[in-house]
C-alpha positions as CSV (number, residue, x, y, z in Angstrom):
1,M,-5.9,-36.5,17.3
2,A,-5.5,-35.5,13.6
3,S,-2.2,-35.7,11.8
4,T,-0.4,-32.7,10.4
5,L,-1.2,-33.6,6.8
6,S,-4.9,-34.3,7.4
7,T,-5.3,-31.0,9.2
8,L,-3.5,-29.0,6.5
9,R,-5.6,-30.8,3.8
10,E,-8.8,-29.9,5.6
11,V,-7.8,-26.2,5.8
12,Q,-6.9,-26.0,2.1
13,V,-10.0,-27.8,0.9
14,E,-12.4,-25.7,3.1
15,R,-10.7,-22.5,2.1
16,T,-11.3,-23.3,-1.6
17,I,-14.9,-24.2,-0.9
18,A,-15.5,-21.1,1.2
19,D,-14.6,-18.8,-1.7
20,P,-14.6,-20.4,-5.2
21,G,-13.8,-17.0,-6.6
22,M,-10.3,-17.2,-5.2
23,A,-9.3,-19.0,-8.4
24,E,-10.3,-16.0,-10.5
25,P,-7.6,-13.6,-11.6
26,R,-7.9,-10.7,-9.2
27,P,-4.4,-9.1,-9.1
28,V,-4.0,-8.2,-5.4
29,S,-6.3,-10.9,-3.9
30,A,-4.8,-13.6,-6.1
31,S,-1.3,-12.7,-5.2
32,L,-2.0,-12.6,-1.5
33,E,-3.9,-15.9,-1.7
34,G,-0.7,-17.6,-2.7
35,I,1.1,-16.1,0.3
36,R,-1.8,-17.2,2.6
37,R,-1.7,-20.8,1.4
38,R,2.0,-20.9,1.6
39,N,1.8,-19.6,5.2
40,A,-0.6,-22.4,6.1
41,A,1.7,-24.9,4.6
42,L,4.7,-23.5,6.6
43,D,2.6,-23.6,9.7
44,A,2.3,-27.3,9.2
45,L,6.0,-27.4,9.7
46,F,6.6,-24.8,12.3
47,Y,3.6,-25.5,14.5
48,D,2.0,-28.5,16.2
49,V,-1.1,-28.3,14.0
50,S,-2.2,-31.8,14.8
51,V,-3.6,-30.5,18.1
52,V,-6.1,-28.5,16.1
53,T,-9.2,-30.6,15.5
54,L,-10.5,-31.1,11.9
55,D,-13.7,-29.2,12.9
56,E,-11.6,-26.3,14.2
57,A,-9.5,-26.3,11.1
58,R,-12.7,-26.0,9.0
59,T,-13.9,-23.1,11.2
60,I,-10.8,-21.0,10.8
61,S,-9.9,-21.8,7.2
62,P,-11.7,-18.9,5.6
63,W,-9.8,-16.5,7.9
64,L,-6.3,-17.8,7.4
65,A,-4.7,-14.4,6.8
66,R,-7.1,-12.1,8.7
67,E,-4.4,-10.3,10.6
68,G,-5.3,-9.0,14.0
69,S,-8.1,-11.4,14.6
70,I,-8.2,-13.2,18.0
71,L,-8.7,-16.9,18.8
72,H,-9.9,-18.1,22.1
73,V,-8.3,-21.5,22.4
74,P,-9.1,-23.9,25.3
75,P,-7.0,-26.9,26.3
76,T,-7.3,-30.2,24.4
77,G,-10.7,-31.8,25.1
78,K,-12.2,-28.8,26.9
79,G,-14.1,-27.3,24.0
80,D,-13.5,-25.8,20.6
81,L,-11.7,-22.7,19.7
82,T,-13.7,-19.5,19.1
83,L,-12.9,-16.9,16.4
84,C,-13.1,-13.3,17.8
85,A,-13.0,-10.3,15.5
86,T,-12.6,-7.8,18.3
87,P,-11.6,-7.6,22.0
88,D,-15.4,-7.2,22.7
89,D,-16.0,-10.6,21.2
90,L,-13.2,-12.1,23.3
91,A,-14.6,-10.6,26.5
92,G,-17.9,-12.2,25.7
93,V,-16.4,-15.7,25.5
94,G,-15.0,-15.7,29.0
95,E,-12.0,-14.9,31.2
96,V,-8.6,-15.6,29.8
97,S,-5.2,-14.9,31.5
98,S,-2.7,-15.9,28.8
99,L,-2.0,-13.9,25.6
100,A,0.1,-15.3,22.7
101,V,1.3,-14.3,19.3
102,A,2.7,-16.7,16.7
103,G,5.3,-15.7,14.2
104,V,4.4,-12.8,11.8
105,G,3.1,-14.2,8.6
106,S,1.7,-17.2,10.3
107,S,-1.9,-18.2,9.5
108,A,-4.7,-18.8,12.0
109,L,-3.8,-22.4,11.9
110,G,-0.3,-21.9,13.3
111,S,-1.7,-19.4,15.8
112,A,-4.3,-21.9,17.1
113,A,-1.7,-24.7,17.4
114,F,0.7,-22.5,19.3
115,A,-2.0,-21.4,21.7
116,R,-3.3,-25.0,22.1
117,N,0.2,-26.1,23.2
118,I,0.3,-23.4,25.8
119,A,-3.3,-24.0,27.0
120,D,-2.4,-27.7,27.5
121,A,0.4,-26.6,29.7
122,T,-1.6,-24.0,31.8
123,G,-4.8,-26.0,31.8
124,E,-6.7,-22.8,30.9
125,P,-7.8,-21.1,27.7
126,V,-5.3,-18.9,25.8
127,A,-6.1,-15.8,23.7
128,V,-3.9,-15.7,20.6
129,V,-3.6,-12.8,18.1
130,V,-3.4,-13.9,14.5
131,S,-0.3,-12.4,12.8
132,G,-0.1,-11.7,9.1
133,Y,1.2,-9.5,6.4
134,G,0.8,-5.8,7.3
135,L,2.8,-3.1,5.5
136,S,5.9,-3.6,7.5
137,D,5.8,-7.3,7.1
138,L,5.6,-7.0,3.3
139,V,8.7,-4.8,3.4
140,S,10.5,-7.4,5.4
141,E,9.3,-10.2,3.0
142,A,10.4,-8.3,0.0
143,M,13.9,-8.0,1.5
144,G,14.2,-11.7,2.0
145,G,12.5,-12.4,5.3
146,W,12.5,-10.9,8.7
147,F,15.7,-12.5,9.8
148,L,17.4,-9.6,7.9
149,F,16.1,-7.5,10.8
150,G,17.4,-9.9,13.4
151,A,19.3,-7.1,15.3
152,A,16.6,-4.5,14.8
153,N,15.2,-4.9,18.3
154,R,18.7,-4.6,19.7
155,T,19.7,-1.4,18.0
156,R,16.4,-0.1,16.5
157,M,18.5,1.2,13.6
158,V,16.1,-0.4,11.2
159,E,13.8,2.6,11.8
160,R,16.0,4.8,9.7
161,L,16.4,2.1,7.0
162,V,12.7,1.6,6.5
163,S,11.9,5.3,6.6
164,E,14.5,5.9,3.9
165,M,12.9,3.3,1.7
166,K,9.9,5.7,1.3
167,A,7.1,3.1,1.2
168,P,4.4,4.6,-1.1
169,T,1.7,4.8,1.6
170,A,3.9,5.4,4.6
171,S,6.9,7.4,3.5
172,D,6.8,9.4,6.7
173,L,6.9,6.5,9.1
174,G,9.9,4.7,10.6
175,A,10.1,1.0,11.2
176,T,8.7,1.3,14.7
177,E,5.6,3.2,13.5
178,L,5.2,0.6,10.7
179,R,5.3,-2.3,13.1
180,R,2.9,-0.7,15.5
181,S,0.4,0.2,12.7
182,S,0.2,-3.5,11.8
183,K,-3.1,-5.0,12.8
184,D,-1.6,-7.7,15.0
185,T,0.4,-5.2,17.1
186,A,-2.6,-2.9,17.3
187,T,-4.7,-5.7,18.5
188,V,-2.2,-6.7,21.2
189,I,-2.1,-3.0,22.3
190,A,-5.8,-2.9,22.5
191,L,-6.0,-6.1,24.6
192,L,-3.2,-5.1,27.0
193,S,-4.9,-1.7,27.6
194,D,-8.4,-3.1,28.1
195,P,-9.3,-3.2,31.8
196,R,-11.6,-6.3,31.2
197,F,-8.4,-8.4,30.8
198,A,-5.8,-9.2,33.3
199,F,-3.1,-11.2,31.6
200,T,-0.6,-13.0,33.8
201,L,1.3,-14.6,30.9
202,L,2.5,-13.0,27.6
203,T,4.3,-15.1,25.1
204,G,5.3,-15.2,21.5
205,H,7.0,-17.5,19.0
206,S,9.7,-16.2,16.6
207,K,8.8,-12.7,15.4
208,G,5.6,-12.8,17.5
209,N,7.9,-11.8,20.4
210,L,8.7,-8.6,18.5
211,V,4.9,-7.9,18.2
212,V,4.6,-8.3,22.0
213,A,7.6,-6.1,22.6
214,E,6.5,-3.3,20.3
215,A,3.0,-3.3,21.9
216,L,4.6,-2.9,25.4
217,Y,7.0,-0.1,24.2
218,A,4.1,1.7,22.6
219,L,2.0,1.6,25.8
220,I,4.9,2.7,27.9
221,E,5.5,5.7,25.7
222,V,1.8,6.7,25.9
223,G,1.9,6.2,29.6
224,E,5.1,8.4,29.9
225,G,7.2,5.6,31.2
226,K,4.6,3.8,33.4
227,L,4.3,0.0,32.8
228,P,0.9,-0.8,31.3
229,I,0.6,-4.1,33.1
230,P,2.0,-5.4,36.4
231,A,5.8,-5.7,36.6
232,D,5.6,-9.3,37.7
233,T,3.6,-10.4,34.6
234,R,5.2,-13.6,33.2
235,I,6.8,-12.9,29.8
236,V,8.1,-15.9,27.8
237,T,9.8,-15.6,24.5
238,V,10.1,-18.7,22.4
239,S,12.6,-19.2,19.5
240,A,13.7,-15.6,19.4
241,A,15.1,-13.7,22.4
242,I,13.8,-10.1,22.1
243,E,14.7,-7.2,24.2
244,M,11.6,-6.3,26.3
245,P,11.1,-2.9,28.1
246,R,12.9,-2.5,31.4
247,G,10.9,-2.9,34.5
248,F,9.5,-6.4,34.0
249,S,10.8,-8.8,36.6
250,R,9.8,-12.2,35.2
251,I,11.1,-12.6,31.6
252,T,12.2,-16.0,30.4
253,D,13.9,-16.4,27.0
254,V,13.6,-19.9,25.5
255,I,15.3,-21.2,22.4
256,G,16.4,-24.5,20.9
257,A,20.0,-25.4,21.2
258,W,20.2,-26.0,17.4
259,D,18.1,-23.0,16.5
260,W,20.5,-20.9,14.4
261,F,17.5,-19.2,12.7
262,G,16.1,-18.0,16.0
263,G,19.6,-16.9,17.0
264,L,19.8,-14.6,13.9
265,N,16.5,-13.0,15.0
266,S,17.5,-12.6,18.7
267,S,18.7,-9.6,20.6
268,N,21.8,-9.7,22.6
269,V,20.1,-11.0,25.8
270,T,20.9,-13.9,28.0
271,I,19.1,-17.1,27.1
272,D,17.4,-18.6,30.2
273,V,16.3,-21.9,28.8
274,L,18.3,-23.7,26.1
275,V,16.3,-26.7,24.9
276,P,18.5,-29.6,23.9
277,H,18.4,-31.0,20.4
278,A,15.7,-28.5,19.3
279,W,15.5,-26.3,16.3
280,H,13.0,-23.5,15.4
281,H,9.8,-25.5,14.8
282,T,7.4,-26.8,17.4
283,N,5.6,-29.6,15.5
284,R,6.0,-32.8,17.5
285,E,5.7,-34.9,14.4
286,V,8.9,-33.4,13.0
287,P,12.3,-34.4,14.5
288,F,14.2,-31.9,16.7
289,H,11.1,-29.9,17.6
290,L,10.9,-27.5,20.5
291,P,8.3,-29.1,22.8
292,V,6.1,-26.1,23.8
293,T,3.7,-27.8,26.2
294,E,6.4,-29.7,28.2
295,T,8.6,-26.6,28.3
296,F,5.9,-24.3,29.5
297,A,4.7,-26.9,32.1
298,R,8.2,-26.9,33.6
299,L,8.5,-23.1,33.5
300,L,5.2,-22.4,35.1
301,T,6.1,-24.5,38.2
302,T,9.0,-22.1,39.0
């Protein structure tokens, strides 16, 4: 198993090799590249990236911030991850029953690590949607981070706030429409509405839970109140308790006992699993982590 530092180093080196022109002064691309590399570095803290092999890290490095892409991630020792650009590509890889989303702004590295932790708990491959910086996420970032919207899911008052900001390319959209127009949310909507997939587990970490929730809300609205997937689908939120649509019967909210950051981002819902001595991160090499694999292994036996 690689270490956190060796995995991160491999990603950064391979990304530079993949596109030497990244060092050239291209205004938008250069600015975003700094954010992308920062996100990969943050993923090394927040996610258990040592479970991603060095070969896998090389594979995904050029696509660190390709929001909306899908990774097919098998359990440790049962094959390498596969990068899928579309749901069609995912369907061609093989059956998958778990769908995950890491925190918005995370890179493919963090997404792969989160999915691998879950796959090791279920013993089966996991599909994970790579989150990133869509328009709504850039608005959140400019305002100091998404934690400022911690109660947005509870009250949905942020819709008026963002619409009043008159974003140049989306002045007529509220926060809900902005979130749903993000590629990560659109991809989750596409996967949940695709009859080729029958997900029995949906999960997210941090703001990834909001992506899952918004996708479900959108599909319910389109279906005029009908649930888009079975009511007994297992939904597990990790490190941010988000209000999910009514009707689902197996929702479990998990958060670290010391996770004040996740608490700021949580809706006013009952926490089902409070993990002792755990903060927001899931990297097993960092003290006070939330052990994703062990936690899911216990949950899925109940």
